[in-house]
N, C-alpha and C positions, 0 to 999 in steps of 0.2 A: 622438552626432559630436565627432569627436575633432580639434582641430587643432595640427601640429607645430609649434613655432615656436624661433627663435633669437632673443634679444635685438639689437634694431637691425635686423633685416632685413626684407625688405620682407614676409617671415610677416606682419609686423604690419600690415600692410594689409586682409590676411584676416580678422584677430581683429579689426579694426575694422568692416568688412563686415558679421562675424557679430551685434556689437553692435548697428548699426544694424537689422538683418536682425530683431533679436530672435529670434534663432534658440535653440534648446535646443544648446547644446553645452559639450564641455572643453578645456583645452588641455594639454600637455606642453613643457615645455622641455626641447633637445633638445642635445647634442654633435652637433653635421650629420658631423664627421670622423668619428664611433666606429661601430666593427660593427656594434654592436646598432641603431645609427639607420639603417644601409644594407640592416640587413634590410627596414624601412619604406620606405626610398626607396634604392635601392641608387646612385643618381648623389649621393649623399649631398647631396642640397640641402634647404633648406627655402623654402617653407613644405610642408609633407603634410597629406592632409585624409583620415582614416579615416570612410568612411560606413558601415564595416558589409559592403562587398565583397570580390570576391577581393583586391582591391590597396588601397592605396591613391593618392587622386589627388594629383597635383602638377602645379606650373606656376602661378607664384601666379594670370595672367591668367584661363588657366582654370578655378581655382578662383573666383576674383572672379566669374566668370558664371556660374557655379553656384550660388553666393551668390545674386544677383540674380535669377537665373532661376528659384529652387527658395522665392523669398521675394518673391512678385510684388508683395503687398501694400502693403512696405517702398517700393517704385519706385526699385530703384539701378541698375536698367538702362538700355538704349537707350528711347528714345522709340518708338510707333508708325509704321510705314512702312519704306518701305524704303531710304530714304536716309538716316533718321535711324537707323537699325540699320547702316549703311555707316559714317557718321560715326565712332557709337561704336566699331566695331571699329576703324577706323583710329585712332582716340585710343588704344584700349587697347594695338594695336600699336606706336604711337609709344614708348608707355611701356616695353613689354614691348623691342622690338628697337631702339631711337634711347635712350631715357633711361637705363634700367637699365645698356647695356655701356659708356656711356663711363665710367663708374665703376670697373670694373674694372681700370684700370693704375693706381690710385690706391691702392686696396687690396691689390693683386698685384703690385707691379708686376715680381716675378720671373718671371712667366709671360711677361712680353712681350721678356724681354733674356735672352743666353745669359751675357752679365757680370754676376756675382756680384756687382758692386763696390758699395757704399753710393752713390757717384756714378752709377753707371748706372741704378741703381733711382731715386734723385732723378730722374734727365732723363728715366723714361720718367712719373714721375707729373707733371713740369712738361709735358710733351707734353701730359697729359691734360685739363689745364686749359682749356686753346681748345676742345676738344671739347665738354668740361660747359658753358662758359659758351654756346655756340650752342643745345645745347638747352633751356639752363635759361631765354636768352633766347625760345625758341619757346613754350617752356609757358606764361611771362607772358605772351606775345602771346595763345596758348589759351585763358588766364583772362580776361584781359583785363576790361571794364566788368561784363561778368555773373558774376564772383565765383566759379566755378566751373569745374572742368576741360572739363567736358559740357554745352553747352546750355543752361549757366545754373541748373542743376538739381545736387543731392546725388545723386552715384552713386558706383558702388565705384570710378571711375575718382580721382574725390577722393581717397579712402585711400590709393589706389596710389601716386598724385601726391605725396602729404603725405609719407608714411615716406622715398620717395626722395630728395626735393628735401632733407629734412634733413641728408642727408648734405654738403651744399655748406658746411656749416660748417667741415668741414674742407677747406677750397679758398680760396683767395686773396679769392673774390668767392660769399659765402653769399649764401644766400635771400632775405636782408634790401635787397640790392641791385637788386633787380627790382620796382618798386612794386608790380605787383596780385600777382605772388607772394606777396611779403611781406604783403599785406594778407589774400590767403588763407590764409598759413599761421598768422596770428594767430590767425584765425576759427576756423580747424582746432583750436587748440592751446587755445582754450577752449569745444571740444564736449567735453561728460559724456563720451560715450562715449570719444571721444580720451583725454581726462583718465585714464578709468579703463583703458584697455589701457596705457598709458605707463607707470603707478605699478604697475600688474601686473607686467610685462614688465620692470620695471628696465632700460627703454630711455632 
């Protein structure tokens, strides 16, 4: 099993989950814009996970779910029961569909305006900050006193949220401004698997 990653991206969440799962895997750092990598994932995005099939698996949330499902002893997925599964899916959908996209204008403002001037790009970034604050506040409340993103237990959602919340240090209101999230980030940063991944990935 091989994980393709780029430093600082949400691919690191999959790497952390693989560590937590005690999986047998290897990693490969890639330039996701390269023609060579697009043979692995034509969309030119990371992560991708090669498990020896006809094509590599893609999409972070789907890969994280696969890791949780394929390593049940690690208990990184949903608890038993239909409502527990729904809550887990809802949490992952929030991270994928609401949390992740609000950062895109900050990182790639040129995608969101036809004006190529620096001032226009700065305006796009400025507009993103309010939406980033909204999802950060929601994540802070989701964690609450329970200390984890999903039901007070370690799951792949923790790894996903941790990697993306780190991006907030590039905004006027970093994760340290949200009390529950700040405590969560500290605990995650002390996790031995997280330390190994960050050190090895140069993130």
